[in-house]
BAMARPA-299145 format. One record per residue (C-alpha): residue number from 1; residue in one letter; x, y negated, z. Coordinates in Angstrom, 3 decimals, padded with zeros to 6 digits, always signed. Each point is the difference from the previous one (the first is absolute). Example, Ala and Ser with C-alpha at 12.3 -4.5 7.8 and 13.67 -1.06 7.14 Angstrom:
residues 2
<r pos="1" code="A" u="+012.300" v="+004.500" w="+007.800"/>
<r pos="2" code="S" u="+001.370" v="-003.440" w="-000.660"/>
//
This chain:
residues 193
<r pos="1" code="M" u="+029.471" v="+030.913" w="-025.115"/>
<r pos="2" code="S" u="-003.177" v="+001.986" w="+000.407"/>
<r pos="3" code="H" u="+000.285" v="+001.687" w="-003.411"/>
<r pos="4" code="S" u="+002.812" v="+001.453" w="-002.008"/>
<r pos="5" code="P" u="+000.750" v="-002.410" w="-002.855"/>
<r pos="6" code="E" u="-001.015" v="+001.155" w="-003.476"/>
<r pos="7" code="F" u="+002.839" v="-002.001" w="-001.573"/>
<r pos="8" code="S" u="+002.983" v="+000.088" w="+002.344"/>
<r pos="9" code="R" u="+003.496" v="-001.191" w="-000.948"/>
<r pos="10" code="R" u="+002.129" v="-000.325" w="+003.121"/>
<r pos="11" code="I" u="+003.226" v="-001.983" w="-000.155"/>
<r pos="12" code="P" u="+002.355" v="+000.704" w="+002.937"/>
<r pos="13" code="F" u="+001.729" v="-003.044" w="+001.479"/>
<r pos="14" code="N" u="+003.459" v="+001.332" w="-000.873"/>
<r pos="15" code="R" u="-000.919" v="-000.272" w="-003.731"/>
<r pos="16" code="L" u="-000.855" v="-003.690" w="+000.236"/>
<r pos="17" code="G" u="+003.539" v="-001.331" w="+000.388"/>
<r pos="18" code="S" u="-000.089" v="-003.745" w="-000.611"/>
<r pos="19" code="G" u="-002.957" v="+000.377" w="-002.359"/>
<r pos="20" code="L" u="-001.630" v="+002.510" w="-002.314"/>
<r pos="21" code="D" u="-002.081" v="-000.064" w="-003.179"/>
<r pos="22" code="E" u="-002.348" v="+002.957" w="-000.337"/>
<r pos="23" code="T" u="-002.721" v="+000.878" w="-002.526"/>
<r pos="24" code="I" u="-002.623" v="+002.574" w="+000.920"/>
<r pos="25" code="E" u="-002.740" v="+001.653" w="-002.045"/>
<r pos="26" code="A" u="-002.878" v="+002.133" w="+001.241"/>
<r pos="27" code="S" u="-000.420" v="+003.524" w="-001.389"/>
<r pos="28" code="A" u="-003.343" v="+001.224" w="-001.371"/>
<r pos="29" code="S" u="-000.873" v="+001.844" w="+003.235"/>
<r pos="30" code="E" u="+000.963" v="-003.033" w="+002.105"/>
<r pos="31" code="R" u="-002.155" v="-002.250" w="-002.182"/>
<r pos="32" code="R" u="-002.996" v="+002.358" w="+000.304"/>
<r pos="33" code="A" u="+000.322" v="+000.154" w="+003.793"/>
<r pos="34" code="L" u="+000.456" v="-003.765" w="+000.262"/>
<r pos="35" code="A" u="-003.022" v="-000.644" w="-002.263"/>
<r pos="36" code="A" u="-002.093" v="+002.179" w="+002.325"/>
<r pos="37" code="R" u="+001.259" v="-001.951" w="+003.037"/>
<r pos="38" code="L" u="-000.812" v="-003.343" w="-001.666"/>
<r pos="39" code="G" u="-003.410" v="+001.178" w="-001.240"/>
<r pos="40" code="I" u="+000.642" v="-000.584" w="-003.701"/>
<r pos="41" code="P" u="-000.353" v="+002.501" w="-002.860"/>
<r pos="42" code="D" u="+003.599" v="-000.034" w="-001.257"/>
<r pos="43" code="I" u="+003.453" v="-001.543" w="+000.163"/>
<r pos="44" code="E" u="+001.616" v="+000.559" w="-003.406"/>
<r pos="45" code="T" u="+003.334" v="-001.646" w="+000.849"/>
<r pos="46" code="L" u="+001.587" v="-001.415" w="+003.145"/>
<r pos="47" code="T" u="+003.513" v="-001.454" w="-000.007"/>
<r pos="48" code="C" u="+001.656" v="-002.330" w="+002.470"/>
<r pos="49" code="R" u="+003.423" v="-001.671" w="-000.047"/>
<r pos="50" code="F" u="+001.464" v="-001.042" w="+003.327"/>
<r pos="51" code="H" u="+002.887" v="-002.244" w="+000.969"/>
<r pos="52" code="L" u="+000.834" v="+000.831" w="+003.642"/>
<r pos="53" code="T" u="+002.137" v="-002.261" w="+002.188"/>
<r pos="54" code="P" u="+000.858" v="+000.929" w="+003.601"/>
<r pos="55" code="S" u="-000.212" v="-002.891" w="+002.464"/>
<r pos="56" code="E" u="+000.316" v="-000.604" w="+003.722"/>
<r pos="57" code="N" u="-001.793" v="+001.990" w="+002.717"/>
<r pos="58" code="R" u="-000.119" v="+003.229" w="-002.060"/>
<r pos="59" code="S" u="-002.421" v="-001.548" w="-002.503"/>
<r pos="60" code="V" u="+000.046" v="+000.355" w="-003.771"/>
<r pos="61" code="L" u="-001.348" v="-002.598" w="-002.415"/>
<r pos="62" code="A" u="-001.617" v="+001.593" w="-003.062"/>
<r pos="63" code="E" u="-000.913" v="-001.732" w="-003.245"/>
<r pos="64" code="G" u="-002.129" v="+002.202" w="-002.210"/>
<r pos="65" code="I" u="-001.558" v="-000.067" w="-003.446"/>
<r pos="66" code="L" u="-002.868" v="+002.465" w="-000.298"/>
<r pos="67" code="S" u="-001.580" v="+001.074" w="-003.288"/>
<r pos="68" code="A" u="-002.935" v="+002.381" w="-000.270"/>
<r pos="69" code="K" u="-002.676" v="+001.119" w="-002.424"/>
<r pos="70" code="V" u="-003.132" v="+001.073" w="+001.865"/>
<r pos="71" code="T" u="-003.576" v="+001.013" w="-000.741"/>
<r pos="72" code="Q" u="-002.674" v="-001.707" w="+002.064"/>
<r pos="73" code="I" u="-003.801" v="+000.077" w="+000.050"/>
<r pos="74" code="C" u="-001.789" v="-003.199" w="-001.040"/>
<r pos="75" code="V" u="-002.290" v="-001.303" w="+002.755"/>
<r pos="76" code="I" u="-002.466" v="-001.303" w="-002.598"/>
<r pos="77" code="T" u="-000.271" v="+002.846" w="-002.528"/>
<r pos="78" code="S" u="+001.400" v="+002.944" w="+002.059"/>
<r pos="79" code="E" u="+002.194" v="+000.827" w="-002.987"/>
<r pos="80" code="P" u="+003.674" v="+000.938" w="+000.370"/>
<r pos="81" code="F" u="+002.514" v="-002.369" w="-001.579"/>
<r pos="82" code="E" u="+003.781" v="-000.322" w="-000.130"/>
<r pos="83" code="D" u="+001.795" v="-002.868" w="+001.673"/>
<r pos="84" code="V" u="+003.691" v="-000.926" w="-000.220"/>
<r pos="85" code="L" u="+001.461" v="-001.524" w="+003.157"/>
<r pos="86" code="S" u="+003.346" v="-001.712" w="+000.526"/>
<r pos="87" code="E" u="+001.093" v="-002.030" w="+002.995"/>
<r pos="88" code="T" u="+003.093" v="-001.163" w="+001.876"/>
<r pos="89" code="F" u="-000.068" v="+000.293" w="+003.789"/>
<r pos="90" code="F" u="+002.241" v="-000.490" w="+003.034"/>
<r pos="91" code="L" u="+000.130" v="+002.160" w="+003.137"/>
<r pos="92" code="R" u="+002.109" v="+000.177" w="+003.106"/>
<r pos="93" code="F" u="+000.549" v="+003.439" w="+001.516"/>
<r pos="94" code="I" u="+000.464" v="-000.385" w="+003.755"/>
<r pos="95" code="P" u="+000.463" v="+002.536" w="+002.827"/>
<r pos="96" code="A" u="-003.339" v="+001.473" w="+001.117"/>
<r pos="97" code="E" u="+000.614" v="-001.158" w="+003.579"/>
<r pos="98" code="D" u="+000.259" v="-003.612" w="-001.238"/>
<r pos="99" code="M" u="-003.442" v="+000.092" w="-001.634"/>
<r pos="100" code="P" u="-002.585" v="-002.177" w="+001.774"/>
<r pos="101" code="E" u="-002.683" v="+001.742" w="+002.058"/>
<r pos="102" code="D" u="-003.557" v="+000.305" w="-001.321"/>
<r pos="103" code="E" u="-000.899" v="-003.239" w="+001.733"/>
<r pos="104" code="F" u="+001.946" v="-002.935" w="-001.357"/>
<r pos="105" code="D" u="+000.007" v="-003.737" w="+000.089"/>
<r pos="106" code="I" u="-001.146" v="-001.300" w="-003.390"/>
<r pos="107" code="D" u="+002.044" v="-003.158" w="+000.531"/>
<r pos="108" code="S" u="+003.221" v="+002.037" w="+000.245"/>
<r pos="109" code="L" u="-000.406" v="+001.587" w="-003.453"/>
<r pos="110" code="D" u="+002.292" v="-001.206" w="-002.774"/>
<r pos="111" code="M" u="-002.499" v="-000.236" w="-002.868"/>
<r pos="112" code="D" u="+002.733" v="-000.954" w="-002.485"/>
<r pos="113" code="G" u="+002.400" v="+002.771" w="+001.032"/>
<r pos="114" code="P" u="+000.089" v="+003.535" w="-001.390"/>
<r pos="115" code="D" u="-002.326" v="+002.664" w="+001.395"/>
<r pos="116" code="E" u="+001.644" v="+002.171" w="+002.643"/>
<r pos="117" code="V" u="+000.060" v="+003.781" w="-000.316"/>
<r pos="118" code="P" u="+001.256" v="+002.273" w="+002.816"/>
<r pos="119" code="H" u="+002.870" v="+002.452" w="-000.410"/>
<r pos="120" code="D" u="+001.156" v="+002.824" w="+002.283"/>
<r pos="121" code="G" u="+003.606" v="-001.167" w="+000.397"/>
<r pos="122" code="K" u="+001.400" v="+002.689" w="-002.321"/>
<r pos="123" code="G" u="-001.172" v="-001.297" w="-003.360"/>
<r pos="124" code="I" u="-002.773" v="-001.712" w="-001.914"/>
<r pos="125" code="D" u="-002.718" v="+001.501" w="-002.202"/>
<r pos="126" code="I" u="-000.210" v="-002.107" w="-003.144"/>
<r pos="127" code="G" u="-002.467" v="+002.422" w="-001.613"/>
<r pos="128" code="E" u="-002.596" v="-000.559" w="+002.718"/>
<r pos="129" code="A" u="+000.715" v="-003.743" w="-000.170"/>
<r pos="130" code="A" u="-000.736" v="+000.090" w="-003.756"/>
<r pos="131" code="A" u="-003.216" v="+001.977" w="+000.625"/>
<r pos="132" code="E" u="-001.163" v="-002.580" w="+002.543"/>
<r pos="133" code="Q" u="+000.767" v="-002.838" w="-002.408"/>
<r pos="134" code="L" u="-002.003" v="+001.744" w="-002.723"/>
<r pos="135" code="A" u="-002.937" v="+000.253" w="+002.416"/>
<r pos="136" code="L" u="+000.239" v="-003.757" w="+000.627"/>
<r pos="137" code="M" u="+000.141" v="-000.744" w="-003.737"/>
<r pos="138" code="L" u="-003.200" v="+001.897" w="-000.851"/>
<r pos="139" code="D" u="-003.048" v="-002.200" w="-000.488"/>
<r pos="140" code="P" u="-002.601" v="+001.005" w="+002.610"/>
<r pos="141" code="Y" u="-002.748" v="-000.826" w="-002.539"/>
<r pos="142" code="P" u="+001.471" v="+001.048" w="-003.350"/>
<r pos="143" code="R" u="-001.808" v="-001.149" w="-003.129"/>
<r pos="144" code="K" u="+000.473" v="+001.519" w="-003.412"/>
<r pos="145" code="P" u="+000.848" v="-002.622" w="-002.635"/>
<r pos="146" code="G" u="-003.180" v="-000.891" w="-001.880"/>
<r pos="147" code="S" u="-002.270" v="+001.162" w="+002.831"/>
<r pos="148" code="G" u="-002.129" v="-003.130" w="-000.250"/>
<r pos="149" code="L" u="+001.220" v="-002.392" w="+002.669"/>
<r pos="150" code="E" u="+002.590" v="-001.800" w="-002.106"/>
<r pos="151" code="N" u="-002.417" v="-002.933" w="-000.453"/>
<r pos="152" code="A" u="-001.024" v="-000.141" w="+003.659"/>
<r pos="153" code="V" u="+000.471" v="-003.351" w="+001.677"/>
<r pos="154" code="D" u="+002.176" v="+000.043" w="+003.120"/>
<r pos="155" code="V" u="-000.789" v="-003.592" w="+001.027"/>
<r pos="156" code="A" u="-002.996" v="-001.568" w="+001.654"/>
<r pos="157" code="P" u="-002.052" v="-002.413" w="-002.087"/>
<r pos="158" code="S" u="+000.898" v="-003.638" w="+000.431"/>
<r pos="159" code="E" u="-002.398" v="-002.496" w="+001.544"/>
<r pos="160" code="G" u="-003.035" v="-000.429" w="-002.214"/>
<r pos="161" code="E" u="+000.491" v="+003.294" w="-001.834"/>
<r pos="162" code="E" u="-001.412" v="+002.153" w="+002.790"/>
<r pos="163" code="G" u="-003.334" v="-001.822" w="-000.070"/>
<r pos="164" code="T" u="-000.422" v="+000.713" w="-003.671"/>
<r pos="165" code="Q" u="+000.709" v="+003.685" w="+000.447"/>
<r pos="166" code="L" u="-002.166" v="+000.436" w="+003.112"/>
<r pos="167" code="S" u="-002.990" v="-001.823" w="-001.409"/>
<r pos="168" code="G" u="+000.097" v="+002.216" w="-003.052"/>
<r pos="169" code="E" u="+000.532" v="-002.747" w="-002.545"/>
<r pos="170" code="E" u="+001.364" v="+001.442" w="-003.175"/>
<r pos="171" code="P" u="+001.983" v="-002.309" w="-002.273"/>
<r pos="172" code="D" u="-001.454" v="+001.624" w="-003.147"/>
<r pos="173" code="G" u="-003.523" v="+000.884" w="+001.049"/>
<r pos="174" code="P" u="-003.019" v="-000.510" w="+002.223"/>
<r pos="175" code="R" u="+000.225" v="-000.231" w="+003.737"/>
<r pos="176" code="R" u="-000.461" v="+003.282" w="+001.884"/>
<r pos="177" code="P" u="-001.785" v="+000.052" w="+003.359"/>
<r pos="178" code="N" u="+002.237" v="-000.278" w="+003.003"/>
<r pos="179" code="P" u="-000.038" v="+003.352" w="+001.863"/>
<r pos="180" code="F" u="+000.322" v="-001.862" w="+003.301"/>
<r pos="181" code="S" u="-003.054" v="-002.231" w="-000.490"/>
<r pos="182" code="A" u="-002.269" v="+002.467" w="+001.850"/>
<r pos="183" code="L" u="+002.293" v="-000.179" w="+003.007"/>
<r pos="184" code="S" u="-000.082" v="-003.781" w="-000.142"/>
<r pos="185" code="V" u="-003.818" v="+000.072" w="+000.126"/>
<r pos="186" code="L" u="+000.079" v="+002.284" w="+003.054"/>
<r pos="187" code="K" u="+002.570" v="-002.181" w="+001.705"/>
<r pos="188" code="N" u="-002.158" v="-003.126" w="-000.480"/>
<r pos="189" code="G" u="-003.145" v="+001.608" w="+001.427"/>
<r pos="190" code="G" u="-001.602" v="+000.756" w="-003.347"/>
<r pos="191" code="R" u="+000.643" v="-003.440" w="-001.570"/>
<r pos="192" code="K" u="+001.862" v="-000.238" w="-003.283"/>
<r pos="193" code="E" u="+002.774" v="-002.579" w="-000.158"/>
//
């Protein structure tokens, strides 16, 4: 790793036995440092429960349930707002030497399998794994509830609807001029259609 983890909880392999359940919680200073790393104003709570199961080839399967309360900045209003996150995830810790190189064959990836995280052969860091999962859970374009896009349409108009909207026809009022009509005139050599 190129940085020292803000939220590190190492589990040595000799503690795993045939399986281990572990719950971790970030301290206030760990949450502040992690919030700075993730570029968000605050992490009020961060808890993660893990069920760890050793498997073949020095790998460890981890099932986790992460819960966090964070403060993010709305991309529409620039106001801070609180968001509660909760998600189940699966990881496989594998020896660092077994990790694929930077160049990989996209066809060889198991898209349905758990993400693979390297370990150093001595233990696994479930704190850093939880921090990385939190980073993946954060919305890259967070919106504060009530910020105005709740009524936005996420679908394209169906056939026939787009003509009405582009021509400026209003169902309740007079027809507005089409803003593209000037371009149409130029395209046709000065002749109106």
